[in-house]
C-alpha positions as CSV (number, residue, x, y, z in Angstrom):
1,M,0.0,0.0,0.0
2,F,2.8,2.4,1.0
3,Q,4.7,1.5,-2.1
4,R,1.7,2.2,-4.4
5,L,1.2,5.5,-2.6
6,M,4.8,6.6,-3.2
7,M,4.6,5.6,-6.8
8,G,1.5,7.6,-7.2
9,L,3.1,10.7,-5.6
10,C,6.2,10.3,-7.8
11,G,4.0,10.1,-10.9
12,L,2.2,13.3,-9.8
13,M,5.5,15.1,-9.2
14,I,6.8,14.1,-12.7
15,S,3.5,15.3,-14.2
16,V,3.6,18.6,-12.5
17,A,7.3,19.1,-13.4
18,G,6.4,18.3,-17.0
19,M,3.7,20.9,-17.0
20,A,6.1,23.5,-15.5
21,A,8.7,22.7,-18.2
22,D,6.2,23.1,-21.0
23,P,5.3,26.9,-21.2
24,E,1.8,28.0,-22.2
25,W,2.3,30.0,-25.4
26,V,0.1,33.1,-25.3
27,E,-1.3,35.1,-28.2
28,G,-0.2,38.7,-28.0
29,T,2.8,37.8,-25.7
30,H,4.7,35.1,-27.6
31,Y,3.1,35.5,-31.1
32,V,0.8,37.8,-33.0
33,V,-2.1,36.6,-35.1
34,L,-2.1,38.3,-38.5
35,D,-5.4,39.9,-39.6
36,P,-6.0,39.2,-42.4
37,P,-3.9,36.1,-42.9
38,Q,-1.4,36.3,-45.7
39,Q,-1.2,34.0,-48.7
40,T,1.7,31.5,-48.6
41,A,3.9,30.3,-51.4
42,T,3.7,26.6,-50.5
43,P,0.2,25.3,-51.3
44,G,-0.6,22.1,-49.4
45,K,2.2,22.7,-46.9
46,I,2.4,24.5,-43.6
47,E,4.8,27.3,-44.4
48,V,7.5,28.6,-42.0
49,L,8.8,31.8,-43.4
50,E,11.9,33.7,-42.2
51,V,11.9,37.4,-43.1
52,F,15.6,38.3,-43.1
53,S,18.4,40.3,-44.7
54,Y,22.0,39.5,-45.6
55,G,22.7,42.9,-44.3
56,C,21.4,42.0,-40.8
57,P,24.2,40.5,-38.5
58,H,21.5,39.1,-36.3
59,C,20.2,37.1,-39.2
60,K,23.7,35.7,-39.8
61,D,23.8,34.6,-36.2
62,F,20.3,33.2,-36.4
63,Q,21.1,31.0,-39.4
64,P,22.0,27.9,-37.3
65,I,18.7,28.2,-35.4
66,A,16.8,28.6,-38.8
67,D,18.5,25.4,-39.9
68,K,17.4,23.5,-36.7
69,I,13.8,24.7,-37.2
70,K,13.9,23.6,-40.8
71,Q,15.4,20.2,-39.9
72,G,12.7,19.7,-37.2
73,L,9.7,20.4,-39.4
74,P,7.2,17.6,-40.1
75,A,6.8,16.2,-43.6
76,N,3.7,18.5,-44.3
77,A,5.6,21.7,-43.5
78,Q,8.2,23.6,-45.4
79,F,10.7,26.3,-44.6
80,R,11.4,29.3,-46.8
81,Y,13.0,32.7,-46.8
82,M,11.9,36.2,-47.8
83,P,14.4,39.0,-48.0
84,A,13.4,42.4,-46.4
85,E,14.3,45.9,-47.6
86,L,12.6,47.8,-44.7
87,G,13.5,51.1,-46.4
88,R,17.2,50.5,-46.6
89,E,18.9,50.7,-50.0
90,S,21.7,48.3,-49.0
91,W,19.1,45.7,-48.0
92,G,17.5,46.2,-51.4
93,T,20.7,45.2,-53.1
94,F,20.9,42.1,-50.9
95,A,17.3,41.3,-51.6
96,R,18.1,41.4,-55.4
97,A,20.8,38.8,-54.8
98,F,18.4,36.5,-53.0
99,Y,15.9,36.6,-55.8
100,V,18.6,36.0,-58.4
101,A,19.7,32.9,-56.4
102,E,16.0,31.8,-56.2
103,A,15.4,32.3,-59.9
104,M,18.6,30.4,-60.9
105,G,17.9,27.6,-58.5
106,V,21.2,28.0,-56.6
107,L,20.0,29.4,-53.2
108,D,21.2,26.2,-51.4
109,K,24.7,27.1,-52.7
110,T,24.8,30.8,-52.3
111,H,22.9,31.5,-49.0
112,A,25.6,30.6,-46.5
113,A,28.3,31.7,-49.0
114,L,27.0,35.2,-49.1
115,F,26.7,35.5,-45.3
116,A,30.4,34.3,-45.2
117,A,31.5,36.8,-47.8
118,I,30.0,39.6,-45.8
119,Y,30.8,38.8,-42.3
120,T,33.8,36.4,-42.4
121,D,35.8,37.1,-45.6
122,K,34.7,40.8,-45.8
123,K,34.5,40.6,-49.6
124,V,31.1,42.3,-49.6
125,D,30.4,45.6,-47.8
126,A,27.5,45.0,-45.3
127,A,26.6,48.7,-45.2
128,A,27.1,49.6,-48.9
129,P,27.0,46.4,-51.0
130,T,27.1,46.5,-54.8
131,L,26.0,43.9,-57.3
132,E,29.6,43.9,-58.7
133,Q,30.8,42.8,-55.2
134,I,28.3,40.1,-54.9
135,G,28.6,38.6,-58.4
136,P,32.0,36.9,-57.8
137,V,30.4,35.2,-54.7
138,F,27.8,33.6,-56.9
139,T,30.6,32.6,-59.4
140,D,32.6,30.9,-56.7
141,A,29.7,29.3,-54.9
142,A,27.5,28.2,-57.8
143,G,29.3,28.9,-61.1
144,V,27.1,31.8,-62.1
145,K,28.8,34.2,-64.4
146,A,29.1,37.6,-62.8
147,E,27.6,39.4,-65.8
148,D,24.6,37.0,-65.8
149,F,24.1,37.7,-62.1
150,V,24.1,41.5,-62.6
151,A,21.8,41.3,-65.6
152,T,19.3,39.1,-63.7
153,A,19.5,41.3,-60.6
154,K,18.4,44.3,-62.7
155,S,15.7,42.4,-64.6
156,F,12.0,43.2,-64.6
157,A,11.2,39.9,-62.9
158,V,13.4,40.7,-59.9
159,N,12.0,44.3,-59.7
160,T,8.5,42.8,-59.6
161,K,9.5,40.3,-56.8
162,L,11.0,43.2,-54.8
163,K,7.8,45.2,-55.0
164,R,5.6,42.2,-54.1
165,G,7.9,41.1,-51.3
166,D,8.0,44.6,-49.8
167,A,4.2,44.9,-49.9
168,Q,3.7,41.5,-48.2
169,I,6.3,42.3,-45.5
170,R,4.4,45.5,-44.7
171,A,1.1,43.6,-44.7
172,M,2.6,41.1,-42.2
173,G,3.6,44.0,-39.9
174,V,7.3,43.0,-39.9
175,S,9.4,45.8,-38.5
176,G,12.7,44.0,-37.9
177,T,14.7,40.9,-38.7
178,P,14.8,38.0,-38.3
179,T,11.1,37.5,-38.0
180,L,9.2,34.2,-38.5
181,I,5.7,33.9,-40.1
182,I,4.0,30.7,-39.5
183,N,1.6,29.6,-42.3
184,G,0.7,33.2,-43.1
185,K,-1.2,33.5,-39.8
186,Y,1.3,34.0,-37.0
187,R,4.1,36.5,-36.6
188,V,6.9,35.5,-34.2
189,E,9.9,37.8,-33.2
190,S,13.2,36.0,-32.8
191,N,13.3,37.0,-29.0
192,A,9.6,36.1,-28.4
193,A,10.3,32.9,-26.4
194,G,13.1,34.2,-24.2
195,S,15.7,31.8,-25.7
196,Y,16.4,30.1,-29.0
197,A,15.5,26.7,-27.6
198,G,12.2,28.2,-26.5
199,L,11.7,29.7,-30.0
200,I,12.1,26.3,-31.6
201,N,9.4,24.9,-29.4
202,L,7.1,27.9,-30.0
203,V,7.5,27.3,-33.8
204,K,6.7,23.6,-33.3
205,F,3.6,24.6,-31.3
206,L,2.3,26.9,-34.0
207,V,3.1,24.4,-36.8
208,A,1.1,21.7,-34.8
209,K,-1.7,24.2,-34.3
210,E,-1.9,24.3,-38.1
211,G,-2.0,20.5,-38.4
212,G,1.6,19.7,-38.5
213,K,2.4,16.1,-38.2
């Protein structure tokens, strides 16, 4: 009898401890509900979108966390990026570079390479980048000719993507980077959960809320 009582008490203590370790994510405190929701670019998938800029050192530091979030997503969810300008000319140049990489299908090769070129190798000026500085990064990382990079960066298609992206970022109420948008419905700041480990769990919670499995 005594043994069963102790086992029951131990079970209760473990349950309470588990509840304490699992925070209650609160709308308005840990995340913001977008009104109206925004259209996603991944039909049939729960979209986790990082609004970022190569010109943002916090985004460079956040990249390992973004990778962990991406790796931890269920099969019916997908991670993607959206470059922000937020009224900064230098960020506009970096956004053009992102859309070139996306259009040419080389983003997986150039994304980390461009961060490294800016913050590690100092080959690209973070405050005043030029397309001519970025072109060789694309050549080294993905074999893209520098002249093709510059031409695509100045193309009508990229100009259109810049305008659409800027409009959507404003509609989502994003004012800083990095910011996460979950399935076009929830906006999460990078410091919303108090720690990066907490942020990963918060994203998992919102993905599950959308039917992630």
